[in-house]
ZAFI-59162 format. One record per atom (N, C-alpha, C): x, y, z; residue number from 0; atom name. Coordinates in nm, 2 decimals. Atoms other than C-alpha are relative to their C-alpha. Example, Ala and Ser with C-alpha at 12.3 -4.5 7.8 and 13.67 -1.06 7.14 Angstrom:
{{0.09,-0.12,0.00},0,'N'}
{{1.23,-0.45,0.78},0,'CA'}
{{0.09,0.12,0.00},0,'C'}
{{-0.09,-0.11,0.00},1,'N'}
{{1.37,-0.11,0.71},1,'CA'}
{{-0.08,0.11,0.08},1,'C'}
END
This chain:
{{-0.11,0.01,0.09},0,'N'}
{{-1.19,2.21,5.53},0,'CA'}
{{0.11,0.11,0.04},0,'C'}
{{-0.12,-0.09,-0.04},1,'N'}
{{-0.85,2.35,5.63},1,'CA'}
{{0.06,0.06,-0.12},1,'C'}
{{-0.07,-0.07,0.11},2,'N'}
{{-0.65,2.59,5.42},2,'CA'}
{{0.11,-0.09,-0.05},2,'C'}
{{-0.11,0.08,0.04},3,'N'}
{{-0.36,2.34,5.41},3,'CA'}
{{-0.05,-0.12,-0.09},3,'C'}
{{0.05,0.10,0.08},4,'N'}
{{-0.59,2.08,5.24},4,'CA'}
{{-0.03,0.04,-0.14},4,'C'}
{{0.04,-0.05,0.13},5,'N'}
{{-0.66,2.30,4.94},5,'CA'}
{{0.10,-0.06,-0.11},5,'C'}
{{-0.10,0.05,0.10},6,'N'}
{{-0.33,2.19,4.77},6,'CA'}
{{-0.03,-0.15,-0.03},6,'C'}
{{0.03,0.15,0.02},7,'N'}
{{-0.42,1.82,4.82},7,'CA'}
{{-0.12,-0.01,-0.09},7,'C'}
{{0.12,0.00,0.08},8,'N'}
{{-0.77,1.88,4.67},8,'CA'}
{{0.03,0.04,-0.14},8,'C'}
{{-0.04,-0.05,0.13},9,'N'}
{{-0.62,2.07,4.38},9,'CA'}
{{0.08,-0.11,-0.08},9,'C'}
{{-0.07,0.10,0.06},10,'N'}
{{-0.38,1.79,4.31},10,'CA'}
{{-0.09,-0.12,-0.04},10,'C'}
{{0.10,0.11,0.03},11,'N'}
{{-0.66,1.53,4.33},11,'CA'}
{{-0.08,0.03,-0.12},11,'C'}
{{0.08,-0.05,0.12},12,'N'}
{{-0.87,1.74,4.09},12,'CA'}
{{0.08,-0.01,-0.13},12,'C'}
{{-0.09,0.00,0.12},13,'N'}
{{-0.58,1.78,3.85},13,'CA'}
{{0.03,-0.15,-0.05},13,'C'}
{{-0.02,0.14,0.04},14,'N'}
{{-0.51,1.40,3.86},14,'CA'}
{{-0.12,-0.06,-0.07},14,'C'}
{{0.13,0.05,0.06},15,'N'}
{{-0.88,1.32,3.79},15,'CA'}
{{-0.02,0.06,-0.14},15,'C'}
{{0.02,-0.06,0.13},16,'N'}
{{-0.89,1.57,3.50},16,'CA'}
{{0.10,-0.06,-0.10},16,'C'}
{{-0.11,0.06,0.09},17,'N'}
{{-0.56,1.42,3.35},17,'CA'}
{{-0.05,-0.14,-0.04},17,'C'}
{{0.05,0.13,0.03},18,'N'}
{{-0.70,1.07,3.37},18,'CA'}
{{-0.12,0.01,-0.10},18,'C'}
{{0.12,-0.02,0.09},19,'N'}
{{-1.03,1.18,3.21},19,'CA'}
{{0.04,0.04,-0.14},19,'C'}
{{-0.04,-0.05,0.13},20,'N'}
{{-0.85,1.37,2.94},20,'CA'}
{{0.07,-0.11,-0.08},20,'C'}
{{-0.07,0.11,0.07},21,'N'}
{{-0.62,1.07,2.85},21,'CA'}
{{-0.10,-0.10,-0.05},21,'C'}
{{0.10,0.10,0.04},22,'N'}
{{-0.92,0.83,2.84},22,'CA'}
{{-0.08,0.05,-0.11},22,'C'}
{{0.08,-0.05,0.11},23,'N'}
{{-1.12,1.05,2.62},23,'CA'}
{{0.08,0.02,-0.13},23,'C'}
{{-0.08,-0.01,0.11},24,'N'}
{{-0.83,1.11,2.39},24,'CA'}
{{0.02,-0.13,-0.07},24,'C'}
{{-0.01,0.13,0.05},25,'N'}
{{-0.78,0.74,2.35},25,'CA'}
{{-0.13,-0.04,-0.07},25,'C'}
{{0.13,0.04,0.06},26,'N'}
{{-1.15,0.69,2.28},26,'CA'}
{{-0.02,0.07,-0.13},26,'C'}
{{0.01,-0.07,0.12},27,'N'}
{{-1.14,0.96,2.02},27,'CA'}
{{0.09,-0.06,-0.11},27,'C'}
{{-0.10,0.06,0.09},28,'N'}
{{-0.83,0.81,1.85},28,'CA'}
{{-0.06,-0.13,-0.06},28,'C'}
{{0.05,0.13,0.05},29,'N'}
{{-0.99,0.46,1.83},29,'CA'}
{{-0.13,0.02,-0.08},29,'C'}
{{0.12,-0.03,0.08},30,'N'}
{{-1.32,0.61,1.71},30,'CA'}
{{0.03,0.05,-0.14},30,'C'}
{{-0.05,-0.05,0.13},31,'N'}
{{-1.14,0.79,1.43},31,'CA'}
{{0.05,-0.12,-0.09},31,'C'}
{{-0.05,0.12,0.07},32,'N'}
{{-0.96,0.47,1.33},32,'CA'}
{{-0.11,-0.09,-0.05},32,'C'}
{{0.12,0.08,0.04},33,'N'}
{{-1.29,0.29,1.33},33,'CA'}
{{-0.07,0.06,-0.12},33,'C'}
{{0.06,-0.07,0.11},34,'N'}
{{-1.43,0.55,1.10},34,'CA'}
{{0.08,-0.02,-0.13},34,'C'}
{{-0.08,0.03,0.12},35,'N'}
{{-1.14,0.50,0.86},35,'CA'}
{{-0.02,-0.14,-0.05},35,'C'}
{{0.03,0.13,0.05},36,'N'}
{{-1.20,0.13,0.85},36,'CA'}
{{-0.13,-0.01,-0.07},36,'C'}
{{0.14,0.00,0.06},37,'N'}
{{-1.57,0.19,0.77},37,'CA'}
{{0.01,0.07,-0.13},37,'C'}
{{-0.01,-0.07,0.13},38,'N'}
{{-1.48,0.44,0.50},38,'CA'}
{{0.07,-0.09,-0.10},38,'C'}
{{-0.06,0.09,0.09},39,'N'}
{{-1.25,0.19,0.34},39,'CA'}
{{-0.10,-0.11,-0.05},39,'C'}
{{0.10,0.10,0.03},40,'N'}
{{-1.52,-0.07,0.35},40,'CA'}
{{-0.11,0.05,-0.10},40,'C'}
{{0.11,-0.06,0.09},41,'N'}
{{-1.79,0.15,0.20},41,'CA'}
{{0.06,0.05,-0.13},41,'C'}
{{-0.06,-0.05,0.12},42,'N'}
{{-1.55,0.30,-0.05},42,'CA'}
{{0.03,-0.12,-0.10},42,'C'}
{{-0.02,0.12,0.09},43,'N'}
{{-1.46,-0.05,-0.18},43,'CA'}
{{-0.13,-0.05,-0.05},43,'C'}
{{0.13,0.05,0.05},44,'N'}
{{-1.83,-0.13,-0.21},44,'CA'}
{{-0.06,0.10,-0.10},44,'C'}
{{0.04,-0.09,0.10},45,'N'}
{{-1.86,0.17,-0.44},45,'CA'}
{{-0.08,0.12,0.04},45,'C'}
{{0.08,-0.12,-0.05},46,'N'}
{{-2.02,0.44,-0.23},46,'CA'}
{{0.09,0.13,-0.03},46,'C'}
{{-0.08,-0.12,0.05},47,'N'}
{{-1.91,0.77,-0.39},47,'CA'}
{{0.03,0.10,0.11},47,'C'}
{{-0.03,-0.09,-0.11},48,'N'}
{{-1.94,0.98,-0.07},48,'CA'}
{{0.12,-0.05,0.08},48,'C'}
{{-0.11,0.06,-0.08},49,'N'}
{{-1.71,0.74,0.12},49,'CA'}
{{0.13,0.01,-0.08},49,'C'}
{{-0.12,-0.01,0.08},50,'N'}
{{-1.46,0.74,-0.17},50,'CA'}
{{0.05,0.15,0.00},50,'C'}
{{-0.04,-0.14,0.00},51,'N'}
{{-1.46,1.12,-0.18},51,'CA'}
{{0.06,0.04,0.14},51,'C'}
{{-0.05,-0.03,-0.14},52,'N'}
{{-1.41,1.15,0.20},52,'CA'}
{{0.13,-0.07,0.02},52,'C'}
{{-0.12,0.07,-0.01},53,'N'}
{{-1.14,0.89,0.19},53,'CA'}
{{0.11,0.07,-0.07},53,'C'}
{{-0.10,-0.07,0.08},54,'N'}
{{-0.96,1.08,-0.08},54,'CA'}
{{0.05,0.13,0.07},54,'C'}
{{-0.04,-0.12,-0.08},55,'N'}
{{-0.97,1.40,0.12},55,'CA'}
{{0.09,-0.03,0.12},55,'C'}
{{-0.08,0.04,-0.12},56,'N'}
{{-0.83,1.22,0.42},56,'CA'}
{{0.14,-0.03,-0.04},56,'C'}
{{-0.14,0.04,0.06},57,'N'}
{{-0.54,1.08,0.21},57,'CA'}
{{0.07,0.13,-0.04},57,'C'}
{{-0.06,-0.12,0.05},58,'N'}
{{-0.48,1.42,0.06},58,'CA'}
{{0.06,0.09,0.12},58,'C'}
{{-0.04,-0.08,-0.11},59,'N'}
{{-0.46,1.59,0.40},59,'CA'}
{{0.09,-0.07,0.10},59,'C'}
{{-0.07,0.08,-0.10},60,'N'}
{{-0.31,1.30,0.60},60,'CA'}
{{-0.08,0.00,0.13},60,'C'}
{{0.09,-0.01,-0.11},61,'N'}
{{-0.61,1.31,0.83},61,'CA'}
{{-0.03,-0.14,0.05},61,'C'}
{{0.02,0.13,-0.06},62,'N'}
{{-0.58,0.99,1.05},62,'CA'}
{{0.05,-0.11,-0.09},62,'C'}
{{-0.06,0.10,0.09},63,'N'}
{{-0.41,0.81,0.75},63,'CA'}
{{0.13,0.06,-0.04},63,'C'}
{{-0.13,-0.05,0.05},64,'N'}
{{-0.06,0.84,0.61},64,'CA'}
{{-0.03,0.08,-0.13},64,'C'}
{{0.02,-0.08,0.11},65,'N'}
{{-0.06,1.12,0.36},65,'CA'}
{{0.05,-0.06,-0.13},65,'C'}
{{-0.04,0.07,0.12},66,'N'}
{{-0.05,0.98,0.01},66,'CA'}
{{-0.07,0.06,-0.12},66,'C'}
{{0.06,-0.06,0.12},67,'N'}
{{-0.10,1.17,-0.32},67,'CA'}
{{-0.06,-0.11,-0.09},67,'C'}
{{0.04,0.11,0.08},68,'N'}
{{-0.13,0.84,-0.50},68,'CA'}
{{-0.13,-0.06,0.04},68,'C'}
{{0.13,0.06,-0.05},69,'N'}
{{-0.41,0.70,-0.28},69,'CA'}
{{-0.11,0.11,-0.01},69,'C'}
{{0.10,-0.10,0.02},70,'N'}
{{-0.58,1.04,-0.29},70,'CA'}
{{-0.05,0.01,-0.14},70,'C'}
{{0.04,0.00,0.15},71,'N'}
{{-0.58,1.04,-0.67},71,'CA'}
{{-0.08,-0.12,-0.03},71,'C'}
{{0.07,0.12,0.02},72,'N'}
{{-0.70,0.68,-0.67},72,'CA'}
{{-0.15,0.01,0.04},72,'C'}
{{0.14,-0.01,-0.05},73,'N'}
{{-1.00,0.75,-0.45},73,'CA'}
{{-0.08,0.12,-0.06},73,'C'}
{{0.07,-0.11,0.08},74,'N'}
{{-1.08,1.08,-0.63},74,'CA'}
{{-0.05,-0.05,-0.13},74,'C'}
{{0.03,0.06,0.12},75,'N'}
{{-1.08,0.89,-0.95},75,'CA'}
{{-0.12,-0.09,0.01},75,'C'}
{{0.11,0.09,-0.03},76,'N'}
{{-1.31,0.62,-0.81},76,'CA'}
{{-0.13,0.08,0.02},76,'C'}
{{0.12,-0.08,-0.03},77,'N'}
{{-1.55,0.88,-0.67},77,'CA'}
{{-0.05,0.07,-0.13},77,'C'}
{{0.04,-0.07,0.12},78,'N'}
{{-1.55,1.08,-1.00},78,'CA'}
{{-0.07,-0.10,-0.09},78,'C'}
{{0.06,0.10,0.08},79,'N'}
{{-1.63,0.76,-1.19},79,'CA'}
{{-0.13,-0.05,0.05},79,'C'}
{{0.13,0.03,-0.06},80,'N'}
{{-1.91,0.70,-0.95},80,'CA'}
{{-0.10,0.11,-0.01},80,'C'}
{{0.09,-0.11,0.03},81,'N'}
{{-2.06,1.03,-1.04},81,'CA'}
{{0.01,0.12,0.10},81,'C'}
{{-0.01,-0.11,-0.10},82,'N'}
{{-1.95,1.26,-0.76},82,'CA'}
{{0.07,0.13,-0.07},82,'C'}
{{-0.04,-0.13,0.07},83,'N'}
{{-1.92,1.62,-0.90},83,'CA'}
{{0.12,0.06,0.07},83,'C'}
{{-0.11,-0.07,-0.08},84,'N'}
{{-1.69,1.75,-0.62},84,'CA'}
{{0.13,-0.08,-0.03},84,'C'}
{{-0.12,0.08,0.03},85,'N'}
{{-1.45,1.46,-0.68},85,'CA'}
{{0.05,0.03,-0.14},85,'C'}
{{-0.05,-0.03,0.13},86,'N'}
{{-1.44,1.54,-1.05},86,'CA'}
{{0.08,0.13,-0.01},86,'C'}
{{-0.07,-0.13,0.00},87,'N'}
{{-1.34,1.90,-0.99},87,'CA'}
{{0.13,-0.01,0.08},87,'C'}
{{-0.13,0.02,-0.08},88,'N'}
{{-1.08,1.80,-0.72},88,'CA'}
{{0.10,-0.08,-0.08},88,'C'}
{{-0.09,0.09,0.08},89,'N'}
{{-0.94,1.53,-0.95},89,'CA'}
{{0.06,0.09,-0.12},89,'C'}
{{-0.05,-0.08,0.11},90,'N'}
{{-0.91,1.78,-1.24},90,'CA'}
{{0.11,0.10,0.05},90,'C'}
{{-0.10,-0.10,-0.06},91,'N'}
{{-0.73,2.04,-1.01},91,'CA'}
{{0.12,-0.08,0.04},91,'C'}
{{-0.11,0.09,-0.05},92,'N'}
{{-0.51,1.76,-0.87},92,'CA'}
{{0.09,-0.03,-0.12},92,'C'}
{{-0.07,0.04,0.11},93,'N'}
{{-0.41,1.64,-1.21},93,'CA'}
{{0.07,0.12,-0.07},93,'C'}
{{-0.06,-0.11,0.06},94,'N'}
{{-0.34,1.99,-1.34},94,'CA'}
{{0.12,0.05,0.07},94,'C'}
{{-0.11,-0.03,-0.08},95,'N'}
{{-0.11,2.06,-1.05},95,'CA'}
{{0.12,-0.09,-0.03},95,'C'}
{{-0.11,0.09,0.02},96,'N'}
{{0.09,1.75,-1.11},96,'CA'}
{{0.05,-0.01,-0.14},96,'C'}
{{-0.04,-0.01,0.14},97,'N'}
{{0.10,1.78,-1.49},97,'CA'}
{{0.09,0.12,-0.02},97,'C'}
{{-0.08,-0.12,0.02},98,'N'}
{{0.24,2.13,-1.47},98,'CA'}
{{0.13,0.00,0.08},98,'C'}
{{-0.12,0.01,-0.08},99,'N'}
{{0.51,2.02,-1.22},99,'CA'}
{{0.00,0.07,0.13},99,'C'}
{{0.01,-0.07,-0.13},100,'N'}
{{0.39,2.24,-0.94},100,'CA'}
{{-0.03,-0.09,0.11},100,'C'}
{{0.03,0.07,-0.13},101,'N'}
{{0.38,2.11,-0.59},101,'CA'}
{{0.02,-0.15,-0.01},101,'C'}
{{-0.03,0.15,0.02},102,'N'}
{{0.54,1.77,-0.66},102,'CA'}
{{-0.01,-0.07,0.14},102,'C'}
{{0.00,0.06,-0.13},103,'N'}
{{0.57,1.71,-0.28},103,'CA'}
{{-0.14,0.01,0.07},103,'C'}
{{0.13,-0.02,-0.07},104,'N'}
{{0.22,1.83,-0.20},104,'CA'}
{{-0.11,-0.06,-0.09},104,'C'}
{{0.12,0.05,0.07},105,'N'}
{{-0.12,1.68,-0.29},105,'CA'}
{{-0.09,0.11,-0.04},105,'C'}
END
């Protein structure tokens, strides 16, 4: 191996790493989107844990468009299904919005 070839090997290594990184990022993105589809399906079927998780994602805007209305909807569904965490989040959520604080935030 010649000293002049080191730059070529470094560029090849960088190219391979870049391709690997892009492929794995795309796989992660589609995997997360698949999780969201499954969460919606399970939440609609009445699973409280899925409803709570979906509400948290809507509240944070995690792989879904941030929506206070959807977050409140799924918190309410989860609370009605008996999820204690959802009940406390829903109560806090409603107190914030009734008092007029953080109208733009969930």
